[in-house]
Legacy VTK file of the C-alpha trace (Angstrom):
# vtk DataFile Version 3.0
C-alpha trace
ASCII
DATASET POLYDATA
POINTS 51 float
112.907 -82.067 29.333
111.246 -80.615 32.372
109.381 -77.044 32.741
110.944 -75.090 35.057
107.880 -73.741 36.652
105.539 -76.523 37.088
108.341 -79.350 36.774
105.984 -81.182 33.972
107.525 -82.802 30.781
107.807 -80.306 27.974
106.696 -82.239 24.772
108.895 -82.175 21.839
108.460 -82.351 18.004
109.958 -85.278 15.960
113.061 -83.020 15.230
113.518 -82.361 18.885
112.177 -79.100 19.271
110.507 -77.990 22.082
106.595 -77.252 22.171
107.020 -74.291 24.510
109.432 -71.491 24.760
112.791 -70.383 26.272
112.824 -67.269 28.521
115.929 -65.214 29.221
116.326 -63.788 32.712
118.260 -60.761 33.609
121.706 -62.536 33.976
121.395 -64.124 30.409
120.364 -67.553 31.773
117.849 -69.694 29.638
114.732 -71.139 31.334
112.623 -73.803 29.626
108.824 -73.301 29.791
105.984 -75.552 28.795
103.103 -74.434 26.545
100.469 -74.651 29.591
102.709 -72.415 31.579
103.246 -70.074 28.658
99.395 -69.550 28.572
99.267 -68.961 32.133
102.046 -66.168 32.268
102.042 -64.713 28.692
104.341 -61.840 29.851
108.103 -62.738 30.091
108.211 -60.764 33.467
105.290 -62.716 34.813
107.221 -66.011 33.857
110.290 -64.942 35.494
108.852 -64.039 38.734
107.252 -67.356 39.056
110.726 -68.691 38.695
LINES 1 52
51 0 1 2 3 4 5 6 7 8 9 10 11 12 13 14 15 16 17 18 19 20 21 22 23 24 25 26 27 28 29 30 31 32 33 34 35 36 37 38 39 40 41 42 43 44 45 46 47 48 49 50
């Protein structure tokens, strides 16, 4: 899987869970974000603005 902000690879655990987060926008669409981008943009609104 790729991060939708930086297009980098998102790491997964051995159970195929993401090491990062999933953010919903106003329309309800889910966006996958890596842990590095999650650290850069801690607020949900900041992360959605970068998409």
